[in-house]
N, C-alpha and C positions, 0 to 999 in steps of 0.2 A: 502494500500500500506506498508505504514511504516514498519507492522509488516512483510510482505514479504519477502523486501527487508534488513529488517533486519537478519531474519532467514539465506538468502541468504548469506549475508556477515560475519556469523559467525559459517557458517556449516565451520565440518572438512571432512577431507579423508575420507572415508570406512576405514582406515585402520592403524586408528588413533590410536590403543592399540598396534602397530608394533613400534609408533613412540616415542622417547621421548619425555619428558613432555616440556624441555625447547625447541623443535623446535615445540610442540604443541601450547605452549604460542607464539612463536615468528611468528607462522605461521595463528593466528589469530586474526583479530584488535580487535576482543571482550576478550577472554582473554589477551592479552597485554595493552589494553585499562584498564582494571581491574585491570592487576597489577601494571599499573603507578596509575589508580586513588587509592588503594590503600596507594603507597608509600606518597604519598600526602595528604592522608588523616590522617597518623603517622605520617606524617612530621609539619603539621599545630596543628593537638590538641597537640603534646607533647612538641608544639615550649610555649603554653601558658601555659600548666599543671603547670609547677614548677615558674609559674610568675605570677597567676593570685592572690593570696593572697600580693604579694610584689605591685601590682598593689591597690587592696582594700584597703592598710592600706595610702601607697605613697599618690596618686593620691585621692581617695576619703576620705580618712580619718576616714578610719575603726581603733576599735580596734582588736589587734590580736586574741582575743578568735571571736569577730565577723567575722573578715573576715573566721576563721575556718569554720563557721557554713556553710560557700560557698559551701563544699563540698559534704553537706546534700545537696542542691539540684540534683546533681547525683539520687538521688533514682528515681526520673521523669524519666528516661531515662530507667529503665524496663515496668514502666507503659506505657511508648510512645510507645518504643518496641514492645509491646506484639499489641497493637492494630495497629498498619501497618503493622508487619506482617501478623494480621492475614484479613486483608483488602485484603492485597497483594495476599494470598494464595487464596482470592477469586475471584478476579480480573485476577490475572498473570501479573499482568503488573508492572515488576519489575523494572528495568529501569527508566522508568516514577514517580513511588514512590522514586527511588533511587533521580530522580534530582531535586524535589521538597524537601528534608529531606537537601541537599545540598545547596540550596535553604536559605532554614532556620538557616543552621549554617552559612553559611557566614550575611542572616541578622543578626544572635544572636550576633556574636565575632563583627560584625561591630558597634554594637547596643552596645555591653560593652566599645569600645573604646570609644565611644563617650559621655559615660555616665556621670550622673556630680551629682549625689545620690547614696547613699549607695544601696537603695531600688533595685535599676536600673536594675545591675547585677544578683542579686536574681529573679528578676521576670523574665528577659530573658530566663537567667537557664532553669529557668521551662519552658515557653512557649516555646523556641526553642531550644536551644541549647538540650532538651529533646528528641526532632524529630529529629535533626540531626543527635542524633549517631544511626539510624536507616540504615543510608546508606552503613556502612560495610554490614549489613546482607542483604542488598537486594543484593548486589552484589554478596555475596556469597552462595545468593538462586538464581542469575539467571548463576552464572556461574555450579551450581549445576544441573538445567533446561538441559544446554546446555549437559553437560557428561554424561547426564543419556541417552538423545538422538544419545549419539556414545560411547557405553559404548569399554574402553581401558584396557590395565593392566598398563598405565601412568595414569589415570585418577584423580586418588587420589597424585599422584606427580604435578598436573596442579594447584590443589587445596594447595598444600603445597608452591607452589613457589610465588602464590597471597597472602598469608598469610607470606609468609619472607619476601614479600614486604611493609606491614602494619609495622610487627616489624623494617625493615630498618627505614622507616619512623620514628618511634619512640627511634633511637639511633641517628640517625642526628640532630631531631626537637630540644630537648632540648640544643645539644650546639650553632644551629645557632639560635634558641629563646633566650638563654643566650647572646649573641653577637649584635643582634639587639638589643636587650632593653640595652645593656650599652651603645654603639652606638652613637644610635639613640634615645630610651627612649621605655617607658612600651606602650604607645599610638598603638604606629608604628609598636611593634611588636605586637600588637591584629591584628593590619590592617595585616598584614603579612599573620595571620595565619585565618582570612577571605578569605585571597584573593586565600591560598591553598586551604580551603575546597571548595569554588566556582571551582574554578581549576579542580575540582573532574570531573566536568561534559566533559572540552570539550576531554581527551584522548575514550573519548567511544561515541562523534559524536551524529551522527541523530539515532545510533541506538537502539531500540525494540523491542526481540526476546520477545512473550509472549508466556508464560508457556501455554502446554496444560491439563487444570484442568479435574484433574479426578472426578468422581460423589462423589465422598467425601468430597470434597474439594466444590463441588456447593452446593449441598443439606448437610447442616452444620448438623452433629447429637445434639443431646438434651445435654445439658449442661453436663449434670453428664456425659454421656458417652462420652465426648469430656475430659473434665478434668481425667477421668480414661486413657485414653487415652495420656494423658500428662503424669501422673504420672514417669513414666521412666524419662523420659526428665526432669521434675521436683527435681525427687532426682540424677540424675546424675548432674543438675547446681547445685544443693545444695551442694555437694559432692565435684564441682569445686570452689563456692566461700570458702569452710573451706579451700583448698589451698590457694586459692588467699588470699585471708583474712591475709595473711604475708605480701603480699608487703608495705600496708601502715605502718606494725610495724615499716618494715625493714629500708622504707626510710623516714620516721619520726625521727627512733631514731639511726642509724646505726652511720652517720656521727657523732652524737652528742657524739655517744660510742668512738669512734678513736680517735677525737677529744681530750677529759676532762680528760678521763681515758686511752688510752692507749698512747696520744700523739703519733700520726701517723703527718707525714708530710704531708704537702697537694699534692705530689704528688704520695704518698702511697696512701693516702685515695681516689685519683681520679681514678689511676687504681687501687683498690679494687672495685669501684662504675663499672668501665667501661670491665671490665673482664665479667661480666654475658651476657650482650646483644653479645660479641663475641663469647662465647661457643654456643651461641644461637642457633645464626645463623651455627655455624658450625654442630650440632648436629641437627639441622631440620631437612637436606635431609637425614638423614639416618630414620629417624622417622617412615615413611610408611612402609618402609621396614621390621622392629623391627617389628612393628604392625602388618602385616602379619604373622610373624613368629611366636609371642608370644602370639595374640589378642589385639587388640587394647584397651581394658580394665584392661588388667590384666598389659598391658606398663606402663598404668597411674597409676595403682596400685603400680608399680614401681617408677615414676618418683614422686609419691606422700612419698612417702618414701626417697627419696632423700631429699625431701623437710624437713623431720625430722631432720634428719641429719645435715642437713644446716644448719639448727637453733639451733640445739646442739652446732656447733660449735662457733656460734656467741656468745652463752650463756657462754660456758665453754672453750669455746680456747681462751685463753686470749691474746692474740700476732697477730703479720701484717699477720701470715702463718695462722692463724684459721679464719679470715677473709675472705682472698684468696681461703684458700679451700670451708667456707660457700658458699660463689659468684659462684664458678666453680659447687659447686653442686646445684646452684640455677637456672644454664645455663641448667644443665640438665635437671629440672623438666619443666621449660618454651620451652624450645627446643622439649618435646615432648608432652606438655599441649597445644601447642599455632595451632602446627599442628594438631593434633588428635583430640581434644576436637572436633570444629566445623563439623568433618567427624561423628563422633559416635550424635550429638546434633541431625544432619541431620537423621539419619539413625533411629533416633528413635521416631523420627514422619516424614515419611517418606511422608504421604501425605497434608501436610503441611509445608514445609520445609524452607517458609520465616519466620514462626512463632518461629517453633525449633533455627532458625539462631537467632532472633532477641532475644530470652531469651537469648538465652547463651552467644549472646555478649555484650549484657545487664547489664548479673549480675558482672562484674567486678566493675558497680557502685557500686551494695549490698557490694559486699566482703569488696570494701574500707571501707565504712560506717562500718560496723560490726569491721573491723582490727582497725580505726580510732578510735570506742569508746573501743574496747578492749585495744590498745594500749596504751590511753590514762587511763583507769583506772588501766591496770596492768604496769606504769610503778610509778604510783604513790602504790602503793600498794606492787612492788617485787623490781622495782629499774632498774636500768642499772647493768649489761647485761643480767635480769634473766625475762626480759620482755619478751626475745624470746624464752624464753621456753613456753606462749599462744602458737604460731600460729605452734610451737612443737604437742604443744594437741592437735588443732584442723587437724592437718598434719594427727596426728595418728586416730581422729575420719575419715577420709576421706578414709585412706588406709582399712580399717574394711568395709567398707562403700564397694566399688570399686569393693573390692575382694568376696562380696557378690553377688553385680552385677553382675562379670564375671564369678562366680560357676553357676547362676541361666543362666538355658537351655534358656531363653528366650531372652538370652546375649554372647550366644556363638559367633556369628557371628560376633559381635561389637568390 
């Protein structure tokens, strides 16, 4: 019964293609609920992310090097995401798994908030938070299922709006998290994150649309054939990892560089950091149209090239203008990748969209680890600001890889 009522609740009019994406989202309980849930996900996660090392040091007495190793626990997220996605594609129960992952996230952040020993957050992050990372991939898999039932010209823009909500949460979250931590303490801030993760469930209510399973999803092929089918997705995700690896390098060292060497004022440093998400949100609505004209992979190839120039600005343009230029270019990178990436990933594995979503969306954890290691060794060998030449090199490899994929006949449609 719940499956039937869920399907009726999220059904769209026959002329969905003629409706604007905003009207499509506003008129669907499911799409609107998914948008709110993704905003809450981004808000809660980003509120805690910049504060977790401070919590480990101040509240649990960890050394800075030990606290830094906490980020390596995120490497469990791609593994957990893959298995959750694989089960989702077998069962079709996207939102049921989404709710379980959200509860796991609540228990994980609540457990960290009450931790009394340094080992506890590490174990909790691997056991619970890795699973909770699959919430977003389940939402996007469910969105894909609903849009596939009612093809329309505005469908990709619906995905873009929901993805923008996740980005919007990541813009608001760090500011809110810093304020709550300063006003009430680090543990209340972690409780706020836990509550935001749990509240993701509320906007979707009892909706439970179930995907119609294809024969390939029910009778899973042999592991060799399955791996072969996943190779395009894994290649694309690996190239995305190379592009994203520059973010931890930037966030780890750009503020230090601006403060200690460029001697920029706090107001200017804040403006430099804040301009990227602003540009990102401005570009996101246009990414779908540009992707249709140029081809999604060609457009992402161009975006990766923008990332090269951005990091060259950081490395070679030693002024506030150079920092602003680099951040504006990075806004272009993520305004394109964050919308088109999930769309292309799902198309590269169309018979297992939950698995594709999980692999792609959890790859940021792998990219963060790669960027963190590269940044640590890079700053020791090259110093500031030359460390930013490393992500420029990674971006160059990604440009070549994306261009080769785009030129292949098998990927012309992407």
